[in-house]
C-alpha positions in Angstrom: 5.2 -8.4 81.9 3.8 -5.0 82.6 3.8 -2.2 80.1 3.4 1.5 80.9 1.9 3.8 78.3 1.2 7.5 79.2 1.2 6.9 82.9 -1.2 3.8 82.7 0.1 0.4 83.4 -1.2 -2.5 81.3 -0.7 -6.1 82.1 -0.3 -8.6 79.3 -2.2 -11.8 79.9 -1.1 -15.1 78.6 -2.9 -16.9 75.8 -4.4 -19.4 78.2 -6.0 -16.6 80.3 -8.0 -14.8 77.5 -11.7 -14.6 77.8 -14.4 -14.6 75.1 -15.9 -17.0 72.6 -13.9 -18.7 69.9 -15.0 -19.0 66.3 -15.8 -22.7 66.8 -18.0 -22.0 69.8 -19.9 -19.2 68.0 -20.4 -21.4 64.9 -21.8 -24.3 67.1 -24.2 -21.9 68.8 -25.4 -20.6 65.5 -26.0 -24.1 64.2 -28.0 -25.0 67.2 -30.1 -21.9 66.9 -30.6 -22.5 63.2 -31.9 -26.1 63.9 -34.4 -24.7 66.4 -35.6 -22.0 64.0 -36.0 -24.6 61.2 -38.2 -26.6 63.5 -40.3 -23.5 64.2 -40.5 -22.7 60.5 -41.7 -26.3 59.6 -44.3 -26.0 62.4 -45.7 -22.8 60.8 -45.7 -24.4 57.4 -47.7 -27.4 58.7 -50.2 -25.1 60.5 -50.7 -23.1 57.4 -51.4 -26.2 55.3 -53.7 -27.6 58.0 -55.7 -24.4 58.2 -56.0 -24.2 54.4 -57.4 -27.7 54.4 -60.0 -26.7 57.0 -61.0 -23.7 54.9 -61.4 -25.9 51.8 -63.5 -28.4 53.9 -65.7 -25.6 55.1 -66.2 -24.4 51.5 -67.1 -27.9 50.4 -69.6 -28.2 53.2 -71.2 -24.9 52.2 -71.6 -26.1 48.6 -73.1 -29.3 49.9 -75.6 -27.3 52.0 -76.6 -25.4 48.9 -77.1 -28.6 46.8 -79.1 -30.2 49.6 -81.4 -27.2 49.8 -82.0 -27.3 46.1 -82.8 -31.1 46.2 -85.1 -30.5 49.2 -86.9 -27.8 47.3 -87.5 -30.0 44.2 -91.0 -31.4 43.8 -91.5 -35.2 44.3 -95.3 -35.9 44.1 -97.3 -38.6 42.4 -98.0 -36.3 39.4 -94.8 -34.2 39.3 -91.2 -35.2 39.7 -88.6 -32.4 39.3 -85.9 -33.2 36.7 -83.3 -32.9 39.4 -84.8 -36.0 41.1 -84.7 -38.3 38.1 -83.0 -41.5 38.9 -79.4 -42.3 37.9 -75.9 -40.8 38.1 -75.9 -37.2 37.0 -72.9 -35.8 35.2 -70.2 -34.3 37.3 -70.2 -30.5 37.1 -67.9 -27.7 38.3 -69.0 -25.3 41.0 -67.3 -22.2 42.2 -67.2 -21.3 45.9 -67.6 -17.7 47.0 -63.8 -17.5 47.6 -63.0 -18.6 44.1 -62.2 -22.3 44.7 -63.3 -24.7 42.1 -65.1 -27.9 43.2 -66.5 -30.9 41.4 -70.1 -31.8 42.4 -71.5 -35.3 41.7 -75.2 -36.1 42.3 -76.5 -39.7 42.3 -80.3 -40.4 42.7 -81.2 -44.0 43.5 -84.8 -44.9 43.0 -84.5 -48.0 45.2 -82.0 -47.6 48.0 -82.7 -51.1 49.3 -81.4 -52.8 46.1 -77.7 -52.9 45.4 -76.5 -50.4 42.8 -78.1 -47.3 41.5 -81.6 -47.8 40.1 -82.7 -45.3 37.5 -86.2 -44.5 36.2 -86.2 -47.4 33.7 -85.5 -49.9 36.5 -88.0 -48.4 39.0 -90.5 -46.3 37.0 -92.7 -45.0 39.9 -90.6 -44.9 43.1 -92.0 -43.8 46.5 -88.5 -43.3 48.0 -85.3 -41.9 46.6 -81.8 -41.8 48.0 -79.8 -38.9 46.9 -76.0 -38.8 47.3 -74.1 -35.6 46.8 -70.3 -35.5 46.7 -68.1 -32.5 46.4 -64.3 -32.5 46.1 -61.6 -30.0 45.1 -60.8 -29.9 41.4 -57.2 -29.1 41.9 -56.1 -30.0 45.5 -52.7 -29.1 46.8 -50.4 -31.9 48.0 -51.1 -33.3 51.4 -54.2 -34.4 53.2 -56.4 -32.0 51.2 -56.4 -34.5 48.3 -58.6 -36.8 50.4 -61.3 -34.1 51.1 -64.3 -35.3 49.3 -67.4 -34.4 51.3 -70.5 -36.5 51.0 -74.2 -36.1 52.0 -76.7 -38.8 51.7 -80.4 -37.9 52.1 -83.7 -39.7 51.4 -86.8 -38.2 49.9 -90.2 -39.8 50.3 -93.0 -39.0 47.9 -95.3 -36.4 49.2 -99.1 -36.4 48.7 
């Protein structure tokens, strides 16, 4: 059926001939886009957590490096043994990284690394070799793989002349 308004003829199309998107098609397209965007958001979240774990590991390794340098600087001669090198398990202490992260540092000095267990000064009074184990871990790790981040260094010191 044709309709004429102000000299222009308009043709009515039937309901089956209309073009465009229905509300259902639009809703389905939005759901598909939302699912894709959620996948991207979860990927970003994973990447952020993974990078934060790497930063924590780098800080732990920097603290380990500082501890190792202090142990290496300690005297271990026949006449003088620095208190840092006395045998046994030292008390855990808190350490602060330059970025403000708190770590726990545990130092163990074994006077006889070839015997099972940790030998202190009473078991081996005049050792010529010491095995020092230094362990750092986050005091308050966030959930995820960062909870299993303890970093450990094992070094041996021989008595100098």
